[in-house]
Every structure is written in structure tokens, then in C-alpha cells.
MIKOL-54054 format. One record per residue: residue in three letters; x, y, z of N, C-alpha, C in turn. Coordinates in steps of 0.05 Angstrom, whole numbers, padded with zeros to 5 digits, always signed. Layout:
# residues N
ALAXYZXYZXYZ
...
END
This chain:
# residues 153
MET+02195+03219+00966+02186+03224+00940+02194+03202+00920
PHE+02218+03192+00923+02227+03170+00906+02210+03145+00910
GLN+02203+03140+00935+02186+03116+00941+02160+03117+00926
SER+02147+03140+00924+02121+03141+00911+02123+03136+00880
LYS+02145+03143+00868+02149+03138+00839+02153+03108+00834
VAL+02167+03094+00852+02170+03065+00849+02144+03050+00852
ASN+02127+03058+00871+02102+03045+00875+02082+03050+00852
SER+02084+03073+00839+02066+03079+00817+02073+03064+00792
THR+02098+03055+00788+02106+03040+00764+02099+03011+00766
LYS+02095+03001+00790+02090+02973+00794+02063+02964+00781
PRO+02041+02979+00784+02016+02972+00770+02019+02973+00739
VAL+02035+02992+00729+02039+02993+00700+02054+02969+00690
PHE+02074+02961+00705+02090+02937+00698+02072+02912+00698
SER+02055+02909+00718+02037+02886+00721+02017+02885+00697
ILE+02007+02908+00690+01988+02909+00667+02002+02902+00642
LEU+02027+02911+00638+02042+02905+00614+02047+02875+00612
VAL+02055+02862+00634+02059+02833+00635+02033+02818+00628
LEU+02011+02827+00639+01985+02815+00634+01978+02818+00604
VAL+01982+02841+00592+01977+02844+00563+01994+02826+00546
ILE+02019+02822+00553+02037+02805+00538+02027+02776+00540
VAL+02019+02767+00564+02009+02740+00568+01983+02736+00551
ILE+01965+02755+00551+01940+02752+00536+01945+02751+00506
VAL+01963+02768+00496+01969+02768+00468+01982+02741+00459
THR+02000+02731+00476+02013+02705+00471+01992+02683+00470
ALA+01974+02682+00489+01953+02662+00491+01935+02663+00466
LEU+01927+02687+00458+01910+02690+00435+01924+02681+00409
SER+01949+02687+00407+01963+02679+00383+01966+02648+00382
LEU+01969+02635+00404+01971+02606+00405+01945+02593+00399
THR+01923+02605+00407+01896+02593+00402+01887+02597+00373
ALA+01900+02615+00359+01892+02620+00331+01905+02601+00312
CYS+01920+02581+00322+01932+02561+00304+01911+02545+00290
GLY+01916+02538+00266+01897+02523+00250+01901+02528+00221
SER+01882+02521+00205+01885+02526+00176+01870+02550+00168
LYS+01882+02567+00152+01868+02591+00143+01851+02584+00119
LYS+01826+02592+00120+01807+02586+00099+01792+02612+00093
GLY+01796+02622+00070+01782+02648+00063+01792+02670+00081
ASP+01773+02686+00091+01781+02708+00108+01784+02700+00138
GLY+01773+02678+00146+01773+02670+00174+01793+02648+00179
ILE+01796+02642+00204+01814+02621+00212+01797+02600+00226
SER+01801+02574+00218+01786+02553+00230+01805+02532+00242
PRO+01797+02519+00263+01814+02499+00275+01819+02475+00256
GLU+01841+02462+00259+01847+02439+00242+01829+02416+00250
TYR+01819+02401+00230+01800+02379+00234+01815+02354+00244
HIS+01806+02342+00265+01819+02318+00276+01801+02294+00277
GLY+01778+02295+00264+01759+02273+00264+01765+02253+00242
VAL+01745+02237+00235+01748+02216+00214+01748+02230+00187
LYS+01768+02223+00171+01772+02237+00145+01781+02218+00123
TYR+01770+02222+00099+01778+02207+00076+01792+02227+00057
THR+01816+02220+00048+01830+02237+00029+01834+02221+00003
GLY+01822+02231-00018+01823+02217-00044+01834+02235-00066
GLN+01822+02234-00089+01830+02250-00112+01816+02277-00112
GLY+01832+02298-00113+01820+02325-00114+01821+02339-00087
ASP+01809+02363-00086+01811+02379-00062+01783+02390-00053
VAL+01761+02379-00063+01735+02388-00054+01729+02375-00027
GLU+01722+02391-00007+01716+02382+00020+01686+02379+00023
THR+01677+02356+00032+01649+02350+00037+01646+02338+00065
ASN+01630+02351+00082+01625+02341+00108+01598+02326+00108
VAL+01599+02301+00118+01575+02284+00118+01569+02276+00147
ASN+01545+02279+00156+01536+02271+00183+01529+02242+00183
VAL+01545+02225+00197+01541+02196+00196+01532+02186+00223
VAL+01512+02169+00223+01504+02154+00247+01501+02125+00239
ILE+01513+02107+00255+01511+02079+00251+01501+02067+00278
TYR+01479+02052+00276+01468+02040+00300+01455+02013+00295
ASN+01456+01997+00316+01442+01971+00315+01417+01974+00332
GLU+01405+01952+00340+01380+01954+00355+01383+01966+00383
ASP+01407+01963+00394+01412+01971+00422+01428+01997+00426
ASP+01448+02001+00408+01467+02022+00413+01474+02038+00388
ILE+01483+02063+00393+01494+02079+00372+01524+02071+00371
LEU+01532+02061+00348+01560+02052+00345+01579+02074+00336
PHE+01568+02093+00321+01584+02115+00310+01565+02139+00305
LEU+01574+02163+00314+01559+02187+00310+01579+02210+00307
GLN+01583+02219+00282+01604+02239+00278+01601+02250+00249
THR+01613+02274+00246+01615+02285+00219+01641+02274+00206
VAL+01638+02263+00182+01661+02252+00168+01668+02272+00146
LYS+01693+02278+00144+01702+02296+00122+01714+02280+00099
ILE+01703+02285+00076+01713+02272+00051+01727+02293+00034
ILE+01752+02289+00029+01767+02307+00011+01771+02292-00015
ASP+01754+02298-00034+01753+02283-00059+01734+02298-00078
ASP+01740+02297-00104+01723+02311-00123+01697+02296-00128
ASN+01695+02271-00120+01671+02255-00123+01664+02240-00097
PRO+01653+02254-00077+01647+02241-00052+01624+02221-00054
THR+01629+02197-00043+01608+02176-00044+01604+02164-00016
VAL+01583+02149-00014+01577+02135+00011+01600+02117+00019
TRP+01611+02102+00000+01632+02084+00007+01657+02098+00017
LYS+01663+02121+00006+01687+02137+00016+01683+02145+00045
ALA+01658+02153+00052+01653+02160+00080+01655+02136+00098
LEU+01644+02113+00089+01645+02089+00105+01674+02078+00106
GLN+01688+02081+00084+01716+02072+00084+01733+02087+00104
ALA+01728+02113+00106+01742+02130+00125+01737+02120+00153
ILE+01712+02113+00159+01706+02102+00186+01720+02075+00190
SER+01719+02058+00170+01731+02032+00172+01761+02033+00175
ASP+01774+02053+00163+01803+02055+00164+01813+02070+00188
ASN+01795+02083+00204+01804+02099+00226+01808+02081+00251
ALA+01833+02078+00259+01840+02060+00281+01828+02068+00308
GLU+01827+02094+00313+01817+02104+00340+01787+02104+00342
GLN+01773+02114+00322+01745+02120+00324+01728+02102+00306
GLY+01740+02086+00290+01725+02071+00270+01719+02042+00277
MET+01708+02029+00257+01701+02000+00259+01702+01989+00231
LEU+01707+01963+00229+01708+01950+00203+01681+01950+00190
ILE+01680+01959+00165+01655+01959+00149+01661+01944+00123
GLU+01644+01924+00116+01648+01909+00092+01623+01910+00074
LYS+01628+01908+00048+01606+01907+00029+01609+01883+00011
ASP+01587+01875-00002+01589+01853-00021+01595+01863-00049
GLN+01594+01846-00069+01601+01853-00097+01580+01872-00109
LYS+01556+01872-00098+01535+01890-00109+01536+01917-00095
GLY+01555+01921-00077+01557+01947-00063+01538+01951-00040
GLN+01528+01929-00029+01511+01930-00006+01527+01924+00020
ILE+01521+01938+00041+01535+01934+00066+01527+01907+00078
ILE+01546+01891+00085+01540+01864+00095+01550+01860+00124
LYS+01569+01878+00133+01580+01874+00160+01590+01901+00170
VAL+01584+01907+00195+01594+01930+00209+01604+01920+00236
ASP+01629+01926+00242+01642+01916+00266+01641+01885+00265
ASP+01628+01872+00283+01625+01843+00282+01596+01835+00277
ILE+01580+01854+00268+01551+01849+00264+01546+01844+00234
LYS+01540+01819+00227+01535+01811+00199+01506+01810+00192
ASN+01500+01813+00166+01473+01808+00157+01466+01778+00161
ASP+01441+01773+00168+01432+01745+00170+01404+01743+00158
LYS+01391+01720+00162+01365+01716+00150+01343+01736+00160
GLU+01346+01744+00185+01326+01761+00197+01332+01790+00197
LYS+01358+01797+00200+01366+01825+00203+01388+01832+00183
HIS+01388+01857+00175+01409+01866+00157+01414+01896+00159
TRP+01436+01905+00148+01443+01933+00148+01428+01948+00126
LYS+01415+01970+00133+01401+01987+00114+01414+02014+00114
LEU+01416+02025+00090+01428+02051+00086+01406+02072+00080
PHE+01408+02095+00094+01389+02117+00090+01405+02142+00083
ILE+01397+02156+00063+01408+02182+00056+01385+02202+00058
ASN+01389+02223+00073+01367+02243+00078+01342+02229+00088
ASN+01345+02209+00105+01323+02193+00117+01307+02178+00096
THR+01318+02173+00073+01305+02157+00052+01322+02133+00046
ILE+01310+02109+00046+01325+02085+00041+01340+02086+00014
GLU+01364+02077+00014+01381+02077-00011+01390+02048-00015
GLU+01384+02037-00038+01391+02009-00043+01412+02006-00065
GLY+01423+02029-00074+01443+02027-00095+01471+02019-00085
ASP+01489+02016-00103+01517+02009-00097+01530+02032-00082
VAL+01540+02027-00058+01551+02048-00041+01575+02063-00054
GLU+01588+02050-00074+01610+02063-00088+01600+02083-00108
LYS+01575+02081-00116+01564+02098-00136+01544+02119-00126
VAL+01536+02117-00100+01517+02136-00089+01533+02161-00079
GLY+01528+02183-00092+01542+02208-00086+01531+02222-00061
LEU+01547+02240-00049+01539+02254-00025+01543+02284-00029
ASP+01526+02300-00016+01529+02329-00016+01537+02339+00012
GLU+01544+02364+00014+01553+02376+00039+01531+02374+00060
ASN+01539+02366+00084+01522+02364+00108+01498+02345+00104
GLN+01501+02326+00086+01480+02306+00081+01480+02285+00103
PRO+01457+02278+00114+01456+02257+00134+01457+02229+00121
LEU+01475+02213+00132+01478+02185+00123+01474+02167+00148
THR+01455+02149+00146+01448+02131+00168+01451+02103+00159
LEU+01465+02087+00175+01467+02058+00171+01455+02045+00195
ARG+01433+02029+00190+01417+02018+00212+01415+01988+00209
TYR+01419+01973+00230+01416+01944+00231+01389+01938+00242
SER+01372+01926+00226+01345+01920+00236+01332+01898+00219
ASN+01308+01890+00227+01294+01869+00212+01271+01879+00195
ASP+01268+01905+00194+01246+01916+00176+01257+01930+00152
END
């Protein structure tokens, strides 16, 4: 009779250990920043932190004639998000970025080692519309597509 009581407690103990492991795993995966009522994972991508606390996510693609050089959402934490702040975040990111330079008029002149020349140059598109303004003054909205393309047209 004693033997049957020992055998019946073993499954209960196994279930209890399993529940403890699951609860521990769930609590570890819930790490991140609390935002509103939900929990979201901490952002580890390319990010610009400036003045203020407004977060704007911008979808950026940079490509030349042959390759996509950069494709990622860039987070701008600033009360006045601009194209240059998004590009500056990419340029300053050691792991995922590339050097981006502009001239005095605010036009992109170099990305990585690819410079403007007589035949080809960098063109900026916002919402798939060409933008020729100063990149420091062109504002951005949440989830807005920003494309930088090297071409001859």
C-alpha cells in the first residue's frame, strides 16, 4: 500500500516542476520595455536619439544599380524627425550602417564609397515621390518609406 502512494505522487511532482519551468521561461521572455498596456521587445536596430521623446519609425531602403545596401526600419527619437536624422543614424551605426555624406545644400553626395559623378547620382524619394529639398529640413512621419537610389535617371 505504501508503494502505490509513492508512485502516485511522482506524476504530480513532475507536473509541478514542468509548471515552474514554463512560468520561469515566460517571465524571462516578457523582458522589454513597457509601453501602454502591452509589453514590447526592446529595439536593437538602427536608432537616432535627439531632442525630445517622440518615436518615429521610418522604413529605409538604400540601393545602387546592383545591390540593396540597406533595408531596415530606422527609429528616430526626436520631436522633429527629418530625413537627415534617419540617414545620420545609419551613418553612425558601426554594425549595420554606412557612411552617408551631404553637401552644403543638403543633397546626398556619397553613400558608403559611392559618390555622385557626371552620369549618376543619389536620388531621394519619400512616399515614392522624388524629394529635392535639404535633407535636414525634410520632415518624416510614422512608417513613411524613405528610399535613396543611385542611378542615372
